[in-house]
C-alpha positions in Angstrom: -28.5 28.5 -2.2 -26.2 25.7 -2.9 -25.6 23.6 0.2 -22.3 24.5 2.1 -19.8 21.8 3.6 -18.2 22.2 7.3 -14.9 23.7 7.3 -13.5 24.1 10.7 -11.8 27.3 11.0 -8.3 25.9 11.7 -7.9 24.3 8.8 -5.5 24.8 6.5 -6.8 24.3 3.1 -5.2 25.5 -0.8 -7.2 28.3 -1.6 -7.4 26.4 -5.2 -8.9 23.2 -3.2 -12.5 22.6 -4.1 -14.8 20.9 -1.2 -18.3 20.1 -2.5 -21.2 20.1 -0.3 -21.8 18.1 2.5 -18.1 17.1 3.2 -16.9 17.7 6.6 -13.5 19.0 7.6 -12.0 19.0 11.2 -9.2 21.6 12.4 -6.3 19.7 12.3 -6.4 19.3 8.6 -4.2 20.6 5.7 -4.8 19.9 2.3 -3.0 20.8 -0.8 -3.3 23.0 -4.2 -5.8 21.4 -6.4 -7.1 18.9 -4.6 -10.8 17.8 -4.6 -13.2 16.9 -2.0 -15.9 15.2 -2.6 -19.3 15.5 -0.8 -20.0 13.7 2.3 -16.7 12.7 2.7 -15.2 13.4 6.2 -11.7 14.4 6.5 -10.8 14.4 10.5 -8.0 15.6 12.7 -4.4 14.2 11.5 -5.4 14.5 7.9 -2.4 15.8 5.7 -3.4 15.5 2.1 -0.7 16.5 -1.0 -1.9 18.2 -4.1 -4.4 17.3 -6.9 -5.9 14.4 -5.2 -9.5 13.4 -5.5 -11.1 11.8 -2.4 -14.9 10.5 -3.5 -18.0 10.4 -1.2 -18.5 8.5 2.0 -14.5 8.2 2.6 -13.7 8.6 6.1 -9.6 9.8 6.4 -7.9 9.8 9.5 -10.2 8.6 12.2 -8.9 6.8 15.1 -7.7 3.7 14.8 -9.5 0.3 15.3 -6.6 -0.4 18.0 -7.4 -1.0 21.7 -3.9 0.1 22.6 -4.6 3.6 21.5 -4.1 6.4 24.0 -5.0 9.4 22.3 -1.9 9.9 21.0 -1.4 12.3 18.3 -0.8 10.7 15.0 -1.6 11.4 11.3 -2.5 9.8 8.1 -0.4 11.8 5.4 -1.6 11.1 1.5 0.7 12.0 -1.4 -0.1 13.5 -4.4 -2.3 12.8 -7.2 -3.5 10.3 -5.3 -7.3 8.6 -6.1 -9.3 7.4 -2.7 -12.8 6.3 -4.2 -16.0 5.7 -2.5 -16.3 4.4 1.2 -12.8 4.5 1.9 -11.7 4.2 5.2 -8.1 5.0 6.3 -7.1 5.3 10.3 -4.4 7.3 11.8 -1.3 5.9 13.4 -0.7 4.6 16.5 2.3 5.0 19.2 4.3 2.6 17.1 4.6 4.3 13.3 2.8 7.8 14.5 1.3 7.8 11.3 -0.8 6.0 8.4 1.0 6.8 5.0 -0.4 6.4 1.3 2.1 7.9 -1.6 1.9 9.6 -4.8 -0.2 8.5 -7.5 -1.9 6.0 -6.0 -5.2 4.6 -6.8 -7.5 3.2 -3.6 -10.8 2.0 -4.9 -14.4 2.0 -3.5 -14.9 0.3 0.4 -10.8 -0.5 0.8 -10.0 -0.3 4.3 -6.2 1.1 5.5 -5.5 0.0 9.2 -3.3 2.4 11.7 0.3 2.3 11.0 0.3 1.2 7.5 2.7 2.6 4.8 1.8 2.3 1.5 4.7 3.7 -1.3 3.8 5.6 -4.8 2.3 4.1 -7.8 0.6 1.8 -6.3 -3.3 0.2 -7.0 -5.7 -1.5 -4.3 -8.7 -2.9 -5.8 -12.3 -2.4 -4.5 -12.7 -4.4 -1.3 -9.1 -4.8 -0.5 -8.2 -4.7 3.9 -5.3 -4.0 4.8 -4.5 -4.7 8.7 -2.6 -2.4 10.9 1.2 -2.4 10.3 1.6 -3.3 7.1 4.3 -1.9 4.4 3.2 -2.3 0.5 6.0 -1.0 -1.5 5.9 1.1 -5.0 4.6 0.0 -7.7 2.3 -3.0 -5.9 -1.3 -4.0 -7.4 -3.6 -5.8 -5.0 -6.5 -7.2 -7.0 -10.3 -7.0 -5.1 -10.8 -8.2 -1.9 -7.4 -9.3 -1.1 -6.9 -9.4 2.7 -3.5 -8.7 4.1 -2.7 -9.7 7.7 -0.8 -7.7 10.4 2.9 -6.7 10.0 3.5 -8.3 6.9 5.3 -6.5 3.9 4.7 -6.8 0.2 7.5 -5.9 -1.9 7.7 -3.7 -5.1 6.0 -4.4 -8.3 4.3 -7.2 -6.9 1.0 -8.4 -8.5 -1.4 -10.1 -5.5 -4.7 -11.9 -7.3 -8.2 -11.4 -6.4 -9.5 -13.1 -2.8 -5.7 -13.8 -1.5 -5.5 -13.8 2.1 -1.6 -12.4 2.5 -0.7 -14.3 5.7 3.2 -14.1 4.9 5.5 -10.9 3.3 5.4 -11.4 -0.6 9.1 -10.5 -2.0 9.4 -8.0 -4.7 8.5 -8.4 -8.2 6.4 -11.4 -7.8 2.6 -12.9 -8.9 1.3 -14.0 -5.9 -2.0 -16.1 -5.5 -3.9 -19.3 -4.3 -4.9 -20.7 -0.9 -2.4 -20.4 1.3 -0.7 -18.0 -0.8 2.4 -19.2 -3.0 4.5 -18.0 -5.8 2.7 -17.9 -9.0 5.9 -16.6 -11.1 7.6 -13.1 -12.2 5.3 -9.7 -12.6 7.1 -9.8 -16.2 3.8 -7.6 -17.9 4.5 -5.1 -15.0 8.2 -5.0 -15.3 8.2 -4.5 -19.0 5.6 -2.0 -18.6 7.7 0.4 -16.0 11.0 0.0 -18.4 13.2 -3.4 -17.2 15.1 -4.7 -19.6 14.9 -8.3 -21.0 18.2 -9.2 -19.5 16.8 -7.9 -16.0 13.5 -9.7 -16.2 15.6 -12.5 -16.7 17.6 -12.2 -13.7 14.9 -11.7 -11.7 13.6 -15.4 -13.2 16.9 -16.8 -12.4 16.6 -16.0 -9.0 13.1 -16.8 -8.2 13.6 -20.4 -10.2 16.3 -21.1 -7.5 14.2 -19.8 -4.5 11.0 -21.4 -5.8 11.0 -24.1 -8.2 14.5 -26.1 -7.3 13.3 -27.4 -4.0 16.3 -26.0 -1.9 15.0 -24.9 1.8 15.5 -21.0 2.0 19.0 -21.0 3.5 20.5 -23.3 1.1 18.8 -21.4 -1.9 20.1 -17.9 -0.7 23.6 -19.6 -0.5 22.7 -20.6 -4.4 21.6 -17.1 -5.4 24.5 -15.5 -3.6 27.4 -17.6 -4.8 26.5 -18.6 -8.2 24.5 -15.8 -9.6 25.7 -12.8 -11.2 25.7 -9.8 -9.4 22.4 -7.4 -10.1 21.0 -4.8 -8.0 17.7 -6.9 -8.0 19.3 -9.9 -6.7 20.3 -7.8 -3.5 17.0 -6.4 -3.6 15.5 -9.4 -3.1 18.3 -11.3 -0.8 18.1 -8.0 1.5 14.3 -8.6 1.5 14.1 -11.9 2.4 16.9 -11.4 5.2 14.4 -8.9 6.5 11.2 -10.6 6.2 10.3 -11.4 10.4 7.4 -12.8 9.0 8.9 -15.2 6.6 7.9 -15.3 3.1 5.0 -17.1 0.9 6.2 -20.6 0.0 6.4 -21.8 -3.7 3.4 -23.5 -5.0 3.1 -26.9 -4.9 
C-alpha cells in the first residue's frame, strides 16, 4: 500500500494537484491546479500556491517568521504560477509590516534558498543554490542571483539585474546592471540578459550611457543624476533608473574603484 501524505481537511487543493507520500499540508492552505508537492515537503498555514508549481522534497513553505517582533498575526506566503521551489528551500510568511511574503510567476528557486518574512520577489526571477534573503527585501522582475548571494534586510534589487555568486548585498542594486565584488560594486550593464529579453541595441546603448555618467565619470550622485536628467535623451529606461535611485532609502551600490 502506498504511504499517504497528511492533508488537513480544511486545505483547499485543486482536484488535479499531486501531493506525494509523506508531504504535510496544513489547514489554511490553498494549492492550485497542476501543482506538484513532493515527498516530505511541508506546506504550513498561510500558504497560497498557484497553478503548475513544483515544490520539491524538504521544502518548508509558510513557516512563521524568524522575527522576534512577530506576534502571531495572520499572514501569508503567496507563490505565483509556474514557479519551481527546489529541495530544502524555506519561505517564511509575512509580519505586520507587509502581511505577506510573495514569489511571482515563472520563478526558479534552487536548493537551500531562504526567503525571509515580508520579501517581495517578482516574476521570472532565478535564485540559485543557497541564496539567503533577509526580511523586507524587494527583488524586481527578471533578476538573477547566483549561488550563495546574501541580501541584507530592506534592500531593493532592480529588474533585469544580475548578481555574481557569493556577493554580499548591503546596498540596493539599480535595474539593468551586473553587480559583484566586495563590497558590492557595479561591473557593467546586463547586456546579455537584456538582449535575450528583447531589448534593442539602441535601448541597451541608452542604458549604458546613463550608467557611464553615474558610475564611470567620477561625479557624486546628485551631479550625475542632474547630468543624466538634463543632457541624455529621454527614454523609459532612463526614467526607471532615476526613479529607482531617488526612491532608494538605503543608498545604492558604489562604482568599482
